[in-house]
C-alpha positions in Angstrom: 0.0 0.0 0.0 1.4 3.4 -1.0 1.6 6.1 1.6 0.8 9.5 0.2 -0.2 11.6 3.2 0.9 11.3 6.8 -1.8 11.2 9.4 -2.3 14.7 10.9 0.0 17.6 11.3 2.8 17.3 13.8 2.2 18.7 17.2 4.5 21.5 18.4 7.8 19.9 19.7 6.8 16.4 18.5 9.9 15.6 16.5 12.4 17.1 18.9 10.7 15.2 21.7 10.9 12.0 19.6 14.6 12.5 19.1 15.1 12.8 22.8 13.0 9.7 23.3 15.2 7.8 20.9 18.4 9.1 22.4 19.4 10.8 19.2 21.2 14.1 19.3 21.4 16.0 16.0 25.0 17.0 15.2 26.0 20.5 14.3 25.6 21.3 10.6 28.5 19.9 8.6 30.5 22.7 7.0 30.2 22.7 3.2 33.2 21.2 1.3 32.7 23.6 -1.7 30.6 26.6 -2.7 27.0 25.8 -1.6 24.8 26.0 1.4 23.7 23.0 3.5 19.9 23.5 2.8 17.5 25.9 1.1 13.8 26.5 1.6 11.5 27.2 -1.3 7.8 27.4 -0.5 6.8 24.5 1.8 9.9 22.4 1.0 13.4 22.2 2.3 16.1 20.7 0.0 19.3 19.6 1.6 22.6 19.5 -0.2 24.2 16.1 -0.4 25.4 15.2 3.1 28.4 13.0 3.8 28.9 10.9 7.0 30.9 13.5 8.8 31.4 12.9 12.6 33.0 15.8 14.5 34.2 17.4 11.2 35.8 14.3 9.8 34.6 11.6 7.4 33.6 8.5 9.3 35.1 6.3 6.5 36.4 6.4 3.0 36.4 3.8 0.3 34.0 1.9 -1.9 31.1 -0.2 -0.7 31.7 -3.8 -1.5 35.4 -3.2 -1.3 37.1 -1.3 1.6 33.7 -0.6 3.2 31.2 -3.4 4.0 27.5 -3.0 3.1 26.7 -3.1 6.9 29.2 -0.3 7.6 27.9 1.7 4.7 24.3 1.4 6.0 25.5 2.9 9.3 27.3 5.7 7.3 24.0 6.4 5.4 22.3 6.8 8.8 25.0 9.3 9.9 24.7 11.2 6.6 21.0 11.4 7.1 21.5 12.8 10.6 23.7 15.5 9.1 20.9 16.2 6.6 18.4 16.5 9.4 20.8 18.9 11.2 20.8 21.1 8.1 16.9 21.1 8.1 16.9 21.9 11.8 19.4 24.7 11.4 17.3 26.3 8.7 13.7 25.9 9.9 13.7 23.8 13.1 13.1 20.1 13.1 9.6 20.5 14.6 8.5 22.3 11.4 8.8 19.1 9.4 5.4 17.9 8.2 6.8 14.9 6.2 9.8 13.5 4.4 9.1 13.7 0.7 12.2 12.2 -1.0 15.5 10.7 -0.2 18.3 10.4 -2.8 21.3 8.4 -1.8 24.5 7.8 -3.6 26.8 4.8 -2.9 30.4 4.7 -4.1 30.3 1.1 -5.3 33.0 -1.3 -6.1 32.7 -3.1 -9.4 29.8 -5.6 -9.3 28.3 -4.2 -6.1 24.5 -4.0 -6.5 23.3 -3.6 -2.9 22.7 0.1 -3.0 19.0 -0.2 -1.8 20.1 -2.1 1.3 22.7 0.6 2.1 20.2 3.4 1.8 17.9 1.5 4.3 20.2 3.1 6.9 18.6 6.5 5.9 15.1 5.2 5.4 14.9 3.3 8.7 16.2 6.3 10.7 13.5 8.5 9.1 10.9 6.0 10.0 12.1 5.8 13.6 12.0 9.6 14.0 8.9 10.6 11.9 6.7 7.5 11.8 4.2 7.7 9.0 5.5 11.2 8.1 8.9 9.6 7.4 7.5 7.4 4.5 9.2 8.7 1.4 10.0 8.2 -2.3 13.7 7.2 -2.8 16.5 6.7 -5.2 19.5 4.6 -4.4 22.2 5.2 -7.0 25.6 3.5 -7.4 28.4 5.8 -8.5 32.1 5.4 -9.2 33.3 8.1 -6.8 31.9 10.5 -4.2 33.5 13.7 -2.7 36.5 13.2 -0.5 36.3 9.4 -1.0 33.1 9.1 1.0 31.3 5.8 0.7 27.8 7.4 0.8 26.0 10.7 0.3 22.4 11.5 1.2 20.1 14.3 0.3 16.6 15.0 1.5 13.5 16.9 0.4 11.1 17.6 3.3 7.8 19.4 3.5 7.6 22.0 6.3 4.9 24.0 8.0 
């Protein structure tokens, strides 16, 4: 069954309270590695730039998935990159303004023959489901690529609808 509309608008403080309940603390916004901003709002949508799995200003890993980076590790890095994307949303409009997650696009630096990109991006999708429930159900693309910035194994971008 396709989910097209979340049930009801979020209550004030709902998502920040949910993060606390889950024991998740959003990181600071990752500094851009080139000439762009972490997120922009146009109308009722926030678009994030592609976010890498930075932890405390450094990449959590480098290498290709299915080679130097296992699919299980890459799934964790996709989760980290998604936390960075949520941090960019929070910095721009506040996490409690999110009405729903619309789209996730994930890129996986893939070794030759690796075809498990969807499973890697489940790290992003599962986190969004934990945090936003039905409002976290989204459209998604999981794309295998030859290389990503700085040698990152994954990159995640979000489109969210906001109040």
